[in-house]
Backbone as JSON Lines, residues from 0, in Angstrom:
{"i":0,"aa":"M","n":[-5.55,-40.58,-24.74],"ca":[-5.33,-39.51,-23.79],"c":[-4.05,-38.89,-23.73]}
{"i":1,"aa":"A","n":[-3.76,-37.65,-23.6],"ca":[-2.96,-37.11,-23.53],"c":[-2.2,-36.71,-21.81]}
{"i":2,"aa":"Y","n":[-0.82,-36.43,-21.14],"ca":[-0.77,-35.94,-20.23],"c":[-0.22,-34.42,-20.44]}
{"i":3,"aa":"W","n":[-0.59,-33.68,-19.6],"ca":[0.15,-32.27,-19.56],"c":[0.62,-31.66,-17.93]}
{"i":4,"aa":"L","n":[1.62,-31.09,-18.31],"ca":[2.11,-29.8,-17.21],"c":[1.95,-28.57,-17.18]}
{"i":5,"aa":"L","n":[1.05,-27.96,-15.87],"ca":[1.43,-26.58,-16.31],"c":[2.31,-26.25,-15.13]}
{"i":6,"aa":"Q","n":[3.0,-25.03,-15.71],"ca":[3.78,-24.53,-14.51],"c":[3.32,-23.28,-14.02]}
{"i":7,"aa":"H","n":[3.41,-22.61,-12.64],"ca":[3.23,-21.59,-12.2],"c":[4.23,-20.95,-11.15]}
{"i":8,"aa":"N","n":[4.41,-19.91,-11.1],"ca":[5.46,-19.54,-10.19],"c":[4.41,-18.79,-9.18]}
{"i":9,"aa":"P","n":[4.64,-19.86,-7.77],"ca":[4.02,-19.29,-6.29],"c":[4.27,-18.12,-6.09]}
{"i":10,"aa":"A","n":[5.3,-17.31,-6.54],"ca":[5.71,-15.89,-5.69],"c":[4.61,-14.46,-7.0]}
{"i":11,"aa":"R","n":[3.87,-15.38,-7.77],"ca":[2.78,-14.36,-8.68],"c":[1.2,-14.34,-8.19]}
{"i":12,"aa":"G","n":[1.46,-15.0,-6.75],"ca":[-0.16,-15.52,-6.21],"c":[-0.69,-16.81,-6.67]}
{"i":13,"aa":"E","n":[-1.64,-16.76,-6.14],"ca":[-2.22,-18.01,-6.04],"c":[-2.86,-18.58,-7.58]}
{"i":14,"aa":"C","n":[-3.04,-19.73,-7.89],"ca":[-3.78,-20.27,-8.77],"c":[-4.59,-21.45,-8.72]}
{"i":15,"aa":"G","n":[-5.03,-22.12,-9.49],"ca":[-5.61,-23.54,-9.37],"c":[-6.51,-23.64,-10.78]}
{"i":16,"aa":"S","n":[-8.01,-24.43,-10.75],"ca":[-8.65,-24.64,-11.72],"c":[-9.25,-23.11,-12.2]}
{"i":17,"aa":"G","n":[-9.4,-23.66,-13.72],"ca":[-10.19,-22.56,-14.23],"c":[-9.24,-22.4,-15.92]}
{"i":18,"aa":"D","n":[-9.45,-21.19,-16.5],"ca":[-8.48,-21.03,-17.38],"c":[-6.86,-20.93,-17.49]}
{"i":19,"aa":"W","n":[-6.46,-21.7,-18.46],"ca":[-5.1,-21.29,-18.27],"c":[-4.56,-20.96,-19.63]}
{"i":20,"aa":"T","n":[-3.76,-19.79,-20.17],"ca":[-3.34,-19.75,-21.45],"c":[-2.21,-20.97,-21.5]}
{"i":21,"aa":"V","n":[-1.99,-21.39,-22.7],"ca":[-1.3,-22.24,-23.65],"c":[-0.74,-21.69,-24.55]}
{"i":22,"aa":"R","n":[0.74,-21.71,-25.13],"ca":[1.29,-21.0,-26.63],"c":[1.84,-22.17,-27.19]}
{"i":23,"aa":"R","n":[1.58,-23.38,-26.69],"ca":[1.83,-24.8,-27.67],"c":[1.32,-25.9,-27.54]}
{"i":24,"aa":"Y","n":[1.6,-26.91,-28.15],"ca":[0.88,-28.14,-28.39],"c":[-0.89,-27.94,-28.31]}
{"i":25,"aa":"R","n":[-1.2,-26.78,-28.99],"ca":[-2.78,-26.67,-28.81],"c":[-3.71,-27.67,-29.56]}
{"i":26,"aa":"E","n":[-2.85,-27.96,-30.87],"ca":[-3.58,-28.96,-31.81],"c":[-3.55,-30.23,-31.02]}
{"i":27,"aa":"L","n":[-2.84,-30.6,-30.17],"ca":[-2.58,-32.09,-29.37],"c":[-3.56,-31.95,-28.51]}
{"i":28,"aa":"I","n":[-3.69,-31.08,-27.37],"ca":[-4.68,-30.82,-26.68],"c":[-6.18,-31.08,-26.47]}
{"i":29,"aa":"T","n":[-6.89,-32.01,-25.73],"ca":[-8.07,-32.24,-26.23],"c":[-8.62,-32.34,-24.47]}
{"i":30,"aa":"A","n":[-10.11,-32.06,-24.3],"ca":[-11.08,-32.69,-23.25],"c":[-10.57,-33.83,-22.68]}
{"i":31,"aa":"G","n":[-10.42,-34.03,-21.41],"ca":[-9.96,-35.33,-20.96],"c":[-8.7,-35.49,-21.05]}
{"i":32,"aa":"D","n":[-7.85,-35.1,-20.99],"ca":[-6.21,-35.17,-20.88],"c":[-5.89,-34.82,-19.42]}
{"i":33,"aa":"G","n":[-5.21,-35.4,-19.24],"ca":[-4.78,-35.42,-17.35],"c":[-3.65,-34.37,-17.36]}
{"i":34,"aa":"V","n":[-3.99,-33.41,-16.2],"ca":[-2.85,-32.38,-16.43],"c":[-2.56,-32.59,-14.64]}
{"i":35,"aa":"A","n":[-1.21,-31.98,-14.45],"ca":[-0.98,-31.67,-13.15],"c":[-0.11,-29.97,-13.21]}
{"i":36,"aa":"L","n":[-0.52,-29.37,-12.02],"ca":[0.14,-28.28,-11.69],"c":[1.56,-28.52,-10.93]}
{"i":37,"aa":"W","n":[2.72,-28.06,-11.62],"ca":[3.91,-27.65,-11.49],"c":[4.18,-26.21,-10.81]}
{"i":38,"aa":"L","n":[4.73,-26.14,-9.85],"ca":[5.16,-24.87,-8.65],"c":[6.51,-24.72,-9.02]}
{"i":39,"aa":"S","n":[6.63,-23.57,-9.82],"ca":[8.16,-23.58,-9.78],"c":[8.93,-22.81,-8.52]}
{"i":40,"aa":"G","n":[10.68,-22.94,-8.47],"ca":[10.9,-22.45,-7.51],"c":[11.75,-23.36,-6.32]}
{"i":41,"aa":"R","n":[12.56,-22.9,-6.26],"ca":[13.13,-23.52,-4.99],"c":[12.86,-25.0,-4.6]}
{"i":42,"aa":"D","n":[11.58,-24.86,-3.81],"ca":[11.1,-25.95,-3.03],"c":[9.82,-26.45,-4.43]}
{"i":43,"aa":"G","n":[10.2,-26.02,-5.41],"ca":[9.11,-26.96,-6.87],"c":[8.68,-28.19,-6.41]}
{"i":44,"aa":"G","n":[7.47,-28.6,-7.16],"ca":[7.06,-29.66,-7.49],"c":[5.66,-29.7,-8.11]}
{"i":45,"aa":"V","n":[5.13,-31.34,-8.13],"ca":[3.65,-31.29,-8.4],"c":[2.93,-30.95,-7.23]}
{"i":46,"aa":"A","n":[1.8,-30.1,-7.37],"ca":[0.94,-29.51,-6.12],"c":[-0.36,-30.33,-6.55]}
{"i":47,"aa":"A","n":[-0.63,-30.38,-7.71],"ca":[-2.15,-30.67,-7.74],"c":[-2.07,-31.79,-9.27]}
{"i":48,"aa":"V","n":[-3.21,-31.87,-9.54],"ca":[-3.64,-33.24,-10.8],"c":[-4.86,-33.23,-10.82]}
{"i":49,"aa":"G","n":[-5.19,-33.17,-12.35],"ca":[-7.04,-32.7,-12.42],"c":[-6.68,-33.29,-13.87]}
{"i":50,"aa":"T","n":[-7.72,-32.57,-14.58],"ca":[-8.41,-33.3,-15.86],"c":[-8.29,-31.63,-16.57]}
{"i":51,"aa":"I","n":[-8.39,-31.75,-18.21],"ca":[-8.77,-30.93,-18.73],"c":[-10.17,-31.18,-19.11]}
{"i":52,"aa":"T","n":[-10.64,-29.75,-19.17],"ca":[-12.79,-30.03,-19.24],"c":[-12.91,-29.12,-20.32]}
{"i":53,"aa":"E","n":[-12.01,-28.48,-20.88],"ca":[-12.19,-27.85,-22.2],"c":[-11.35,-27.72,-22.84]}
{"i":54,"aa":"A","n":[-11.46,-28.06,-24.36],"ca":[-10.13,-27.96,-25.26],"c":[-9.3,-26.59,-25.83]}
{"i":55,"aa":"P","n":[-8.13,-26.48,-26.1],"ca":[-8.29,-24.9,-26.24],"c":[-9.18,-24.02,-27.08]}
{"i":56,"aa":"H","n":[-9.13,-22.74,-26.68],"ca":[-10.05,-21.98,-27.34],"c":[-9.5,-20.55,-27.48]}
{"i":57,"aa":"D","n":[-9.39,-19.77,-28.19],"ca":[-8.78,-18.57,-27.95],"c":[-7.38,-18.41,-26.93]}
{"i":58,"aa":"G","n":[-6.81,-19.54,-27.16],"ca":[-5.23,-19.61,-26.39],"c":[-5.43,-19.99,-25.13]}
{"i":59,"aa":"L","n":[-6.69,-20.37,-24.72],"ca":[-7.46,-21.09,-22.98],"c":[-7.28,-22.35,-23.42]}
{"i":60,"aa":"I","n":[-7.1,-22.9,-22.21],"ca":[-8.0,-24.36,-21.87],"c":[-8.1,-23.96,-20.65]}
{"i":61,"aa":"T","n":[-9.19,-24.92,-20.02],"ca":[-10.25,-25.22,-19.04],"c":[-9.28,-26.38,-18.03]}
{"i":62,"aa":"V","n":[-9.04,-25.89,-16.73],"ca":[-8.7,-27.27,-16.12],"c":[-9.74,-27.49,-14.77]}
{"i":63,"aa":"D","n":[-9.64,-28.36,-14.18],"ca":[-10.45,-28.67,-13.08],"c":[-9.19,-29.75,-12.54]}
{"i":64,"aa":"F","n":[-8.7,-29.19,-11.04],"ca":[-7.58,-29.6,-9.7],"c":[-8.17,-30.31,-9.57]}
{"i":65,"aa":"A","n":[-9.14,-31.71,-9.75],"ca":[-9.84,-32.51,-8.45],"c":[-9.15,-32.68,-7.21]}
{"i":66,"aa":"R","n":[-7.5,-32.87,-7.29],"ca":[-6.49,-33.25,-6.26],"c":[-5.46,-31.98,-6.02]}
{"i":67,"aa":"T","n":[-5.92,-31.42,-5.1],"ca":[-4.74,-30.59,-4.82],"c":[-4.35,-30.65,-3.29]}
{"i":68,"aa":"F","n":[-2.75,-30.52,-3.08],"ca":[-1.63,-30.76,-1.99],"c":[-0.93,-30.19,-2.0]}
{"i":69,"aa":"T","n":[-1.16,-28.5,-2.59],"ca":[0.04,-27.68,-2.11],"c":[0.86,-27.35,-1.09]}
{"i":70,"aa":"G","n":[0.23,-27.89,0.27],"ca":[0.94,-27.87,1.02],"c":[1.94,-28.86,1.39]}
{"i":71,"aa":"R","n":[1.88,-29.73,0.39],"ca":[2.87,-30.74,0.44],"c":[3.31,-31.52,-0.81]}
{"i":72,"aa":"P","n":[3.61,-30.49,-1.6],"ca":[3.51,-30.81,-3.44],"c":[4.86,-32.13,-3.19]}
{"i":73,"aa":"I","n":[4.45,-32.37,-4.4],"ca":[5.43,-33.99,-5.26],"c":[6.93,-33.45,-5.1]}
{"i":74,"aa":"R","n":[7.81,-32.89,-4.29],"ca":[9.26,-32.44,-4.87],"c":[9.95,-32.66,-5.88]}
{"i":75,"aa":"R","n":[10.88,-31.81,-6.64],"ca":[11.12,-31.86,-7.81],"c":[12.04,-32.92,-7.74]}
{"i":76,"aa":"D","n":[12.97,-32.82,-6.57],"ca":[14.16,-34.07,-6.61],"c":[13.63,-35.46,-6.65]}
{"i":77,"aa":"A","n":[12.5,-35.62,-6.06],"ca":[11.95,-36.87,-5.43],"c":[11.39,-37.5,-7.2]}
{"i":78,"aa":"L","n":[11.08,-36.78,-7.91],"ca":[10.61,-36.87,-8.85],"c":[11.72,-37.46,-10.32]}
{"i":79,"aa":"R","n":[12.77,-36.11,-10.09],"ca":[14.31,-36.32,-10.58],"c":[14.88,-37.64,-10.39]}
{"i":80,"aa":"A","n":[14.83,-38.16,-9.48],"ca":[15.1,-39.63,-8.69],"c":[14.79,-40.48,-9.62]}
{"i":81,"aa":"D","n":[13.42,-40.42,-10.14],"ca":[12.69,-41.11,-10.31],"c":[13.19,-41.6,-11.87]}
{"i":82,"aa":"E","n":[13.57,-42.46,-12.73],"ca":[13.83,-42.83,-14.18],"c":[12.84,-42.38,-15.05]}
{"i":83,"aa":"R","n":[11.52,-42.56,-14.91],"ca":[10.52,-42.55,-15.33],"c":[10.31,-41.32,-15.55]}
{"i":84,"aa":"F","n":[10.55,-39.9,-15.15],"ca":[10.46,-38.5,-14.55],"c":[11.71,-37.87,-15.13]}
{"i":85,"aa":"R","n":[12.8,-38.44,-14.79],"ca":[13.95,-37.46,-15.02],"c":[14.32,-36.95,-16.12]}
{"i":86,"aa":"D","n":[13.58,-37.29,-17.13],"ca":[14.05,-36.75,-18.84],"c":[12.62,-35.45,-18.94]}
{"i":87,"aa":"A","n":[11.6,-35.6,-17.99],"ca":[10.63,-34.56,-18.4],"c":[11.19,-33.28,-18.72]}
{"i":88,"aa":"L","n":[10.63,-32.53,-19.94],"ca":[10.81,-31.63,-20.58],"c":[10.7,-30.35,-19.15]}
{"i":89,"aa":"V","n":[9.94,-30.17,-18.18],"ca":[10.33,-29.3,-17.05],"c":[11.08,-29.15,-16.31]}
{"i":90,"aa":"L","n":[11.65,-30.58,-16.24],"ca":[13.39,-30.48,-15.95],"c":[14.03,-30.29,-16.86]}
{"i":91,"aa":"R","n":[14.48,-30.27,-18.06],"ca":[14.8,-29.99,-18.96],"c":[15.34,-28.44,-19.37]}
{"i":92,"aa":"M","n":[13.67,-27.92,-19.76],"ca":[13.58,-26.83,-20.1],"c":[12.79,-25.94,-19.12]}
{"i":93,"aa":"P","n":[13.06,-25.6,-17.99],"ca":[11.95,-25.26,-16.84],"c":[11.37,-23.51,-17.51]}
{"i":94,"aa":"G","n":[12.3,-22.97,-18.17],"ca":[11.78,-21.88,-18.43],"c":[11.13,-21.85,-19.82]}
{"i":95,"aa":"G","n":[9.98,-23.01,-20.33],"ca":[9.45,-23.45,-21.32],"c":[8.26,-22.66,-20.8]}
{"i":96,"aa":"S","n":[7.61,-22.19,-21.84],"ca":[5.98,-21.97,-21.32],"c":[4.96,-23.05,-21.5]}
{"i":97,"aa":"N","n":[4.27,-22.94,-20.92],"ca":[2.87,-24.14,-20.53],"c":[1.95,-24.33,-21.84]}
{"i":98,"aa":"P","n":[1.75,-25.29,-22.28],"ca":[1.94,-26.6,-20.97],"c":[3.05,-27.51,-21.7]}
{"i":99,"aa":"F","n":[3.5,-28.24,-20.78],"ca":[4.7,-29.19,-20.73],"c":[4.32,-30.9,-21.12]}
{"i":100,"aa":"P","n":[4.82,-31.1,-21.91],"ca":[4.12,-32.81,-22.07],"c":[4.53,-33.36,-21.08]}
{"i":101,"aa":"L","n":[3.9,-34.62,-20.56],"ca":[3.93,-35.91,-20.14],"c":[4.14,-37.11,-20.81]}
{"i":102,"aa":"T","n":[4.97,-38.22,-20.68],"ca":[4.73,-39.27,-21.3],"c":[3.89,-40.15,-20.22]}
{"i":103,"aa":"P","n":[3.09,-41.05,-20.84],"ca":[2.26,-42.12,-19.71],"c":[3.06,-42.52,-18.31]}
{"i":104,"aa":"A","n":[4.7,-42.87,-18.81],"ca":[5.26,-42.96,-17.47],"c":[5.47,-42.3,-16.8]}
{"i":105,"aa":"Q","n":[6.09,-40.72,-16.99],"ca":[5.85,-39.66,-16.06],"c":[4.55,-39.45,-15.57]}
{"i":106,"aa":"W","n":[3.82,-39.58,-16.15],"ca":[2.5,-39.09,-15.23],"c":[2.27,-40.38,-13.94]}
{"i":107,"aa":"Q","n":[2.41,-41.44,-14.4],"ca":[2.44,-42.44,-13.8],"c":[3.56,-41.98,-12.46]}
{"i":108,"aa":"A","n":[4.55,-41.48,-12.82],"ca":[5.62,-41.35,-11.62],"c":[5.21,-40.64,-10.77]}
{"i":109,"aa":"V","n":[3.91,-39.75,-11.4],"ca":[3.33,-38.14,-10.46],"c":[2.41,-38.96,-9.48]}
{"i":110,"aa":"E","n":[1.3,-39.64,-10.36],"ca":[0.02,-40.18,-9.63],"c":[0.44,-40.99,-8.86]}
{"i":111,"aa":"E","n":[1.35,-42.08,-8.67],"ca":[1.96,-43.1,-7.55],"c":[2.51,-41.92,-6.43]}
{"i":112,"aa":"R","n":[2.94,-40.81,-6.4],"ca":[3.3,-39.84,-5.24],"c":[2.1,-38.98,-4.97]}
{"i":113,"aa":"V","n":[1.01,-39.37,-5.39],"ca":[-0.12,-38.06,-4.84],"c":[-0.46,-38.44,-3.68]}
{"i":114,"aa":"P","n":[-0.52,-37.72,-2.51],"ca":[-0.51,-37.91,-1.16],"c":[-2.22,-38.08,-0.99]}
{"i":115,"aa":"G","n":[-2.23,-39.5,-0.67],"ca":[-3.76,-39.97,-0.52],"c":[-4.27,-41.33,-1.72]}
{"i":116,"aa":"A","n":[-3.35,-40.98,-2.35],"ca":[-3.67,-42.55,-3.53],"c":[-3.43,-43.59,-3.37]}
{"i":117,"aa":"A","n":[-4.22,-44.12,-3.92],"ca":[-4.25,-46.02,-3.61],"c":[-2.81,-46.1,-4.45]}
{"i":118,"aa":"P","n":[-2.01,-47.44,-3.82],"ca":[-0.76,-47.67,-4.58],"c":[-1.37,-48.53,-6.42]}
{"i":119,"aa":"V","n":[0.03,-48.15,-7.19],"ca":[-0.64,-48.65,-8.58],"c":[0.22,-50.15,-8.79]}
{"i":120,"aa":"A","n":[-1.07,-50.66,-9.43],"ca":[-0.62,-51.89,-9.24],"c":[-0.1,-52.23,-10.3]}
{"i":121,"aa":"E","n":[1.41,-53.42,-10.48],"ca":[2.7,-53.34,-11.56],"c":[1.86,-55.02,-12.49]}
C-alpha cells in the first residue's frame, strides 16, 4: 500500500471525492492506496483523508475522502513540527503537481491528527 497527498487551492472553489488529475507517479498508484487532501494557502493543511478507489486511467484517479474536516484542518505548522512529516515533498516543493507521495511515517503523522481518530498504539 502506498500513500498520497492531493493538493487543492481553496480559492478555486470546492473539491472532494471523485476524479482527480494526476501528472506523475501514475505507474505507482493503485486502488486501495491511502490519500489525503491538502488545502494550499496561508492556513493550509490536511482537510480530508480517504482511499484511492480507482487506479489511473486517462490521467485521472478516483478518490473517496471518507473523513473530511475542512472546518478544522490539520495545520501545516503542526505537521512541519512533526519530525516524521517535516521532509514531506509538499512542504519542500509546494508548487509541484499532484500527487505528492507520503511515506508510511508521514501518513501516520497525519492519521494521528485526524479529528475524532483513535490514538495510534506505539
